[in-house]
N, C-alpha and C positions, 0 to 999 in steps of 0.2 A: 503494500500498499505504500500510497506518494501521495504529496499532495502538488495542487500543478506553482508553479516558480512567481504567480501571480498572489496565492493564498499562505506559499509560506512567506514571501516577506508582508505579509497582513498581521501574520502570527508574532512573526518577531520584532514588529511598530508595535503590537499591543501586551507583548511582555517584555520588551524593552532585552532582549541576548537573542541569542542562541537556542532555539527547541533541544534538549535532550534526543534520545532516540525513540525513547519511550512515550516524550510526548509525540512526538511527531507520529507515530503510530495511533497513539489516545486523537491524535485532534482530526487524522485522516479517516480515523474511522467515523470521529463524529460529524465533521465537517462531508461524507460524504453525500452525493445527491442521494441515497436511499434513508439517510437519518437524517438528513438535514433542512431536506426538502428547500435548498438555496434558489431554483432556478422558480420555483412553485407556491412558495408559502405567504411571499407577498398577495399574490393576486387569493388562493383560498378565502382571506377575510371578507369576501363578497359571499360568501353563500351564507344565510343564514343558518346562527346555531345556538340560538335562543326558542323559547317557546312554554307553555303551560308545563309541559311534561317532562322539559328536560331539566335535570342534574347534575350544573357543573362542579366539581372539585379538582381543585387544581393533584396535575399527576396523574388523572387517571389515562388509562392505556385503551379504554371503553366507553362509549357512551353511554349514558344512563336514563331510560324514561321510566317514572312514574303512572306504574298505571292502575296504580287505586289497592284499597284495602290492604296499606302495608308494608305491597311489595314493589319491586322494583323489576325492570328487565332491562337489560346488559346490551350490546350488542356493535362489535367487529369486522372488520373484512382484510385481510393482508394476502400478501401473492407472494409467488416462491417461484417467476418464471427464468429466471436464468439460470439459478440450480433444476427447475423439472426440464429443461433443453438441455441438461447435461445428464442426470442420472434422473428418470423423470420416477420415478417408485419414490427411491431418499429426498425428491425437492416436495414433490406434494404431501406426502408423510408428512417433513417437518414442515411444509407451512399449514397443515391441522394443527399441528402443535401447538405453534407459533400462537396463532388466532386463539387457540382451547385460553393459554397461560394471560390471555390480554384480559380476559374473559374474570377470568380467575384471581386475577392482581387486584377488579373491584373485592372481592368477596364477596363473587356470587355464584354460583355452582355451572356451569355451562353444560346445557338444556339438549341445544340444536346446534348440526354443521350445516351448509348449506355451499354448495360451492358454484365455481363459473369458470368452463373449461375451455380453450380457445387451440386448436391444433391447424396443421397446414390440409393439402386435400390427399384423403384416405384412400380413393379410389383410384388415385398413381401413386400413391408418394409410401416407399413400404416405412420410411421411416417416421415419417406422421403417424401411423400406423401404428408403429409401436414406442414413441412417444404417450398415444393414448391411452393404450393400453396399460401401459405399469405406471401411469399417473391414475387413474381410475382407481388401480390396482392398491395403489398409497394412501387416497385418500381414505378406501375401507377397509382394510386393514388397521388401519390409524384410530379411526374414529369408533372402525368394531370392533378393536381390544379396548378401548380407554368406555366402551360401553354408554359413548353418545353418539344418536339415532344420528345420521344424515339424512333428513328428511326432504333435501329437493337439493335444485340448480339448474344449472343450464350449460349447452355444449354445442358450441358452432366448430366449423370446421370454414379454412379460407385459404387462399395459396399462398396471403400477403404473411403467414405463419411457416410459409419451409422451413424446415429442420430448426422449427424455434416451436414453443407452448408458452400460452398463457395459463396458469394452473393458482384463482384466486380460492380463498377458501373465506367464509365468513360463520362467525360460531355468534349464537344468542344465550343470555344469562339470562335467571332467576334469581332473586334472594330477599327479602326483607329490608326494610328501606333500613332499620337499625343494625342490619350488618354491616353493612357499607363500610369499608376500612375506608377512614378519615384520613388521607394523609397529611402527617403532622410528626418531629421532631421533635428533643430536647436534647441540649447540652448534656456530652457524657453516654445516650442510648448510644448501644453496639450495632452495627451490621452482619449481617449473617446472611452466609450464600445457604443455600438448601439447594439439594435436588442432587443431581448426577452429577459426577467429576468431569475438570476442565480437560478437557485435550489439543488437539491439532485437528481435529478438524474444522471445517468451520472456516479457517483463520483466513484473511483478509474478504471475509462471503459483504459485507458489504460495501467493499470500494466492487467489487465482481457482479455487482448487480446496478452500478452504478456507470457501467460503460459498455459501449456494445458488446454483442456474444461476439466475439472472432476468432476465438479456441476456448478447449474443452476444459477447465481448472477444475479436476474434479478436487482438491484440495477444498477447495470453496466452497464444497457442498457438505453440510451436516450430516449425520449420523443419524436414524431417530430408534427411540426407543421407549415406544407407548406405555406399556407395563411399567416403569418409574414414572411414567407422567401421573396413568391411574392412579399411584402414591402420593405424588405429592399434591392433587387436589384433596386427597380426601384427608393427609396431613393436616392443609393447609384450611381446607374450613372446619376443623376439629380446634387448628389455633385460633380462628375466627372467633369461633364459639367461645373460647374462653378468654378472648380480651386481648390476647400476646403477640398482637402484630401491631406497629405504629404506623407501617407505613410498607410499602411491598411493589414493585414492578420484576417483570418478567424480562428475560437475559435473552434479548435477541439478538436485532443488527446490531454490528458493534460492539457486542457480551460486555463484556465488564468496565469496559471505556466508556458505553453510552450511558449505560444504567446506572454506574456510579456518577457520572457528570448530570444528568438529566436530573435524577433522582435531587444530588446536592442543590441543581438551580431550581427545581419549582419549587422545593422547598425553604430558600435563600437556609442553607447549612452549609459546614465546610463537611467533608467526611476524607480522612486519611483511615488510608488501610493497607496491608502488609497482606504481599504476592503471595508468601511463605504460609501462608493460613491459608492460602486456598486449596482443598484437595482436590488433585491432579492425578489422571490416568497412566500420568509419564514424572516419569521423575527428573528430567535433563530441561523443563521447560524455562524460556527466555520469561523474564515480566512484560517482553513485549507479546508475546504468544500469549501470555495467560490473558492478557488484558485487552486482546483483540478477538479471543477465540471464540466462536459461535455455536459452540457446542453445547446442546441441546437440555430441556429437561432441567429449566434452573429457573430459582427466586432468588432476587433481594431483599429481605428484610430488617425495618427497621425497629430494633423493640429497645427493652432495656435488660439491662442487668440482673433485676428482682424478678423478672420471668422469662430469660435463659431457661434455666434449668427445666420448665415444662413445657417449654419449645423442643428442646433436646429430647427428652424421654416424648415425645410425639416421636420426632422423627425416629428413634431409635424402634418405635414401638410400629413404625412403618417402613423402618430398615431403608430410611436413605439419608444422603449424607447432611452433614446441617457442619459448617464451618466461623465459627467471628473469624471475619477476614475485616472488621476496621470498627473506628468509632466517630462519632458526631462533632465535629470544633463547630465553632461560630468563626473561621477567620471567609468560609464563602468559599474554601481551597478546596480542588483537589490535588492531595496529598497520597504518592503512588509511594510507597517502599521494599525494601525487600532486607527483611533485618530491619539494622540501625541505617543503612547505604536510601539516599532517595535517589529513585529515577524521574519522578515525574512531579512537578508543583506549580498547579495551574487555577487561576479562575474558573468558578464553573462555568459562569457568566460566558467566559472567550472561549469552552471548549464546549458548551451545550446549543452555544446561538450563532452559527458562521456565520460571517457576513450575503447578504441575501442579493441576489443578481437583478437587475434590470435586463431582461434580454431585449433586442429586438424583434419587431414581429412585421409578419408581409404572408400580404392575401397569395392564398397558392396558383400559379398560372392556369392551372388546369379546372381548373373552377368555373372560368371563363366560357369556355365551352361542353362540359361535364351532360348536362340539364339538356342537351339536345340530342335528342332522340334518334337511332337509325333506323333504317328502313327493316324491317323484322319479317322474317318467312314467314310466310300463310300456314296456319294452321290449317288442317284437314279431321284429323282424331284426337277430338278433347281430352274424350277418353284413357289415350294412350298416351298420355300427355300429364293427366291430373295420374295417373300411374308411375311415371315414372319421375315425380315430383316429392309423391307420397313415400318411394323409397329409395330419394335421394339424403345424403347424411344427414342433413339439416331440419330434414323435416319428418324424416323415420322417427319412431316412437323411439327412446331412451334409453326399454325398460332395462334392454343388457347392460347398462351404467347404474340407475339406481340398484336393480334386483343384486347387485352387489353390496350394496348397503342394510346396514341393520338399518332399517329406521323405525321401526316399533319400543326396540329396547327403553325403558324409562316409563313406557305405557302412556305417553304426554299425547301421543302422535294423534288424533282425531282425521286430520285429512294428510293421506299418505299422496308420495310422489308421484308424477307421471297427469296432475288436474294445473288448473290451475295457478294454486300454490299452495304449500302446505298449510296445514294448521297446529298448532299444540296447544294443549290442554294448562288454564295457567292453576297456579295455590290460589288464588283469590276470587276463583266459579269464573272467570273469565277466557278470552280465547286471544290469543296473537297467530294470525296469517302474516307469513315474508312470504315473501319472492322476492329472483333477481334478476336481473334480462341486460341485454347489452344487442346493439345492430352495426358494427361495423362496417356494412353493405352501404346502409344509411348517411354512417356519420363520412364517410368517406365522402360522399357527395353534397351533403351537406352539415357540416359540425357541430353548427348550432342547432338548426331542428333537429338531427336526426339526434342530439344527446335529450332534449326533451321527450321525441317520439323513444328512446328506453326507459326514459323517467314516468310515463307516461304509464308503458303498457305495463310496467312493474305495477304502478296502482292499481288498473284496470283488475289486473291478472288476484292481487289483494281484494279488489271490492269483489269480483265474483263469488269468493267464500263469505262475504257480509261486513268486511272488516272495512275501519275506517282509516285511512295512512293515518299512521303520527310520526313516524320518523323514517329519514333514508340514510344510506350509506353508499358512499360513489367511491366505485374505484377508477381510476383515472388513468387510463397507457397510452402512449406515446411512444415517440420515436425520439433523435438528438435534441433537447432545446434548443439546444444550440444552430439550427438551423430554425433562423428564420420563421421557412413558412410551416412548416412541423410549428412550432411552438403559437403562430397563430390559430390553426386547428387546435391547439388546448385551450386558448384563452375563448373562443367561441363557443368550445363546447361548454365550459367553464362557465361562461355568460348564459348558453339557454339554461342550466342545471339552476340558476339561481331566478332566474328566472320564472321560473313554473314553481318550485320551492317558495320563492314566497308568497305567487299568486293564490300557492293550496296551500299554505302556513305547513307546510312539513319541514320541521326544522333537521339540519345535515347532522347528527349527532357520531357519525365520524367516519372515516375515510381513512385510503393511502391514493398517494400519487406516483404510479411507478414512468419514469424515463428511460431513453437509451434502449430499447427497445426495437434493437437491428440488429440484422446477420446481416455478412457480405453480400445477401441477395438483393437490401435493402430495407428504410422502414418499415414498419406494422402500419395500417388501418389504425385512424384514431381509434380506441376501445375503452370507452368508459362506459364501466359496469354499474350499474344503480340495483343496488338491492330496498326493497322498502317492507316497512313494518306497520302490520297494518294490526286493530284492537276488535275487536269484538267483544259484546256487553253482555250478551244473552249465550245466544248458539250461532254457530257456523252456520250456513248450506250444502249441508253433505249431499251431495246429487243424486237424485231419485231415478230411480230405474224410469227411461222413458217407456210407451208404450202404443200402443196401436192409435192415432188419434190424436197423438199430441199437436200440439199448434209451437211452428218453430217462432219466433218474432224476432227479427234482427233491430236493434236500436243504434241509430247514427248513419251518416249520411257516408256513401261511395264516390269517391274522388279517381280525375285521372289519377295518380300517383301512383308510378309502378318502380321509379327509380328506388333502387337496388334492392329489389323486390326477388323474392329467389325465383319467378319468373321468371324474369329479364335475365340476372343471371347463370340458373341453372340453366334453365331453356336454352336460349336466345344468346348465350354468353355476352350480352351483351353489358357494359356499366355505363351506367349514368340514367338520363331522366330527371321527372320532375318526383325529388324529396318529399314521401308523406310527411304534412306540418298539421300539429295540433291547438285548431283554436278554442283558448284556454275556457271561453264562454260554455260555448258547446260540450269542451269535455267537462266541463262541471254541472252541469246540467245532465246529463248524462252517467256520470258519478253518480252524483245525487239520488236519479230515478232508479237506477239498480239497487242500492243500497235499500232506499223507502220498499221496494217491492220485495223484497227478501226481511227485511224486517218485518213485511206483514206477511211473512212465508206464503206468497204467492208463487215464483218458480218453482215448476222442478230440479232444473239447473240452468247457471249463465256460465259462459262462457266466451273468452274477447275472441277475436278477428287479431292475427299478429302473421308471422309469417306463412305467404305461400295462402293467403286475402278467406276469403268468402270459403269458397269452396274446397281446401284445407280444415277450416271448422267445421265447417257441416259435415265430412266425412270424419272430424276424429270425431267428436258424437255419438255418430253412427257404429263410427266401428268400435266405440267404447262402450256402447249399448246393446250392441248387436241386432240392430233394427235399421230399415231402412226409408226412406225421409224425398219427398217429391220436392223442387224449389224451385219456385219461379222467379227466374232472373230478372224479366219485365216490372215483380212488385218492390225491389232494391232500390229505396230510396236512395237519391243524390243524383251527380250530374246524368245527361244521356250519353252512355258508354257503349262503346263492343263488347260481345258476349266477354272476350277474355282480358279485356280493364274489369267490370265485375267480378268477375271472377276470383282475380289473382291483385287484384288492387292491396295492398297495405296499410289503407286508411287507418288514422287512426282514432279511435274515443266508441270505437262500433261493440257491440255485446248480441248473442248471442241469446236469446232465453226460454228454455221448452216451458211449456204453461198447457193447462189441459185446460177444456173444454171450460168448463165450471167457472175457471181463475179470468179468464181472458176478457171480460170488465172492467174489472177490478184493477186490473192491467191499465186497460187503456183509459183509465180513470187517473191513476199517479201518472203515467206519460203525458197528457193530454195537460195538465194542472201544471207539470215542469214544461210546459212546453216542448218536447223531443219530438226528434223526428224518429220512427219509428215505422214497422208495416208485418203486418202478417207475409211470410215468403215461402211457408212449407206447410206440409204435415208426416208427421211421421206413420208410416208401415210397410211390412214386406223386407223384403229381402235387397231393394236392389238403393243404390244413390242416384238419387235424378234430377240434374238438372234441364231444366227447360226455358227457352226467352219464345211467351208465346205457344202455337203448334209448332214449334221446333224443337228437338230435342237436340240437347248441346252433350250431355254427356252421361253415360251409363254405367256402373260400375256394380258387378256383383257384392253385396258387404263381405261375406267370409272369405271371398278372395281379396278384397280387399287389405281386408285385415291381416292377414297371412301376410301377404306382403310388407305391408306395414310393418309389424312388431318382428319381424327377423332377416329385414332388410342388412340393418346397422352389425349385428350381430354377426350375419352372416360373413357382409365385409372384413371384419374387424379379425375373425377367427378363420375365413377359410381363402383368405385373396393372398 
């Protein structure tokens, strides 16, 4: 690890001398893009981070929401992109471990995991298939070993991720408000390192994650041990219950360097630490290595001497390491010693706060022409096209992925993976709905509108379970910020998210920025990933079995917005066109209408239109219920469009509700009251999925055959190609 020449000069100026070797290593870790957010931090402040349910405490690694009844929900999202691109199993597994410890650091029990995964074209690229298969296994094995359900996620494939991987993992925690760790420290308090031993794995991990991936640096990939992590979870919660913890932080990027300096800075204290006291798995580790090692399953705890014995007893009980490595001082310095010899002595403020950059931005030249549509090849057989889409990697069922996850352990999962969003039962009688969404295709065409669309789609998904969105997590993934055109796309995406969050009063409670996502092939497409948490006061909408004679109602307009659609890119190999946009007023009305109808228990099911458009959304309803449906395209509200645009447009703010005959009038009253656009467009029955425009038949598919293709395509592609 090393500092850039300007940063080295800056450091020398701030401390008034040449730094020691250990100081250089500590600062290089903390000032890396991965840890410092030096390119993005000044801009992230535009996001709304306060709200009536948000609890802010200094030093938290996760967001906290008050969900009533004396309970809080915590949430955070992390990435392990570079490590997963090198070693997908270990990279994904340690990604899970890291975000779980972020939840634990607030004093809450992790109760659910969800992931967002991105890989190259698995139809053509064996490397992409290998990365995909092993990353999924890494997430599954680690979460399953912990006994924490992985309840949902998202998978997407795109050639821009060739020889690369985006592995995002989010975690949700639950606890009593009174048990939150209120980070504080007093002079004379001691600093304890709990958990696994420190080794040479993961050295330079934060710097590795802050550069373009041009070579495989396996030494920067951490080694996972979920069994130790499970013991740590139980030990921490027992220590919390006994009020033994004053402050706590997990050891992630930058290892002890960042944990010590950030804790000291957040609590306005100094910490003196002796590297000889750190329990290591190798005897000859240099102080530099100990400080920047990112060995996993470690927690930093501040307590006092009177509580130490009880803490040690708990660690002995669970057979995990527990070392007193330092003490709290009030000189606001990070003082690193080996015995009596000083290796580093720096202001915590200097270490923890890199000089923020003010990078130039420039609108990319390609955006000037990207909305122009090329002449598309005429389609004569839409049934064939429909089957091709349903078998495509981005639309085919992801059952092969989530069937590897234990999504029921903990008995909280009320709605399992595979639907619009997953739902957890909380201890206060309420329910939490969670979903993560992204769309790099649309974000590439229009970074601002694409990001808004990701946010709204995640909201639509939790709304379909009857949940009101109460908070969001964002993970902003882009190429090199030093490229003005790439940085412009980052800023535009951030502005879009900010606009939507402000308008809908959904605070950002946590997030992550991952830059330098590049390979020798070039930068990835802009890939903001949005997680939304929704709260249900009474009971969620658990989809009922659709029966013959039930009606299909669409809410929202279908527009000429095929830019970034699966139809354009997968069928026609065309990148461009008009990206779908969100009309905030329309979106609000439609959300409210769906929530109102669910509160009155009117619909049997609710489903949003997203990837693949109306055609795919209807097919999903038919396949999951093993029933056919006759849909009249001429009744679909919106612009006057050709058949393919009605079928495959990915316009936002649209919902499909399944209604039995006796509830039609009740629903219509709600929709008319809220002045939303809607129409009855179909009726369920039989064993055929049928789309027609007036008397003209457009698509006819057999439900059973279609379902088989949809369910097995991804698995067959991964395992048998």
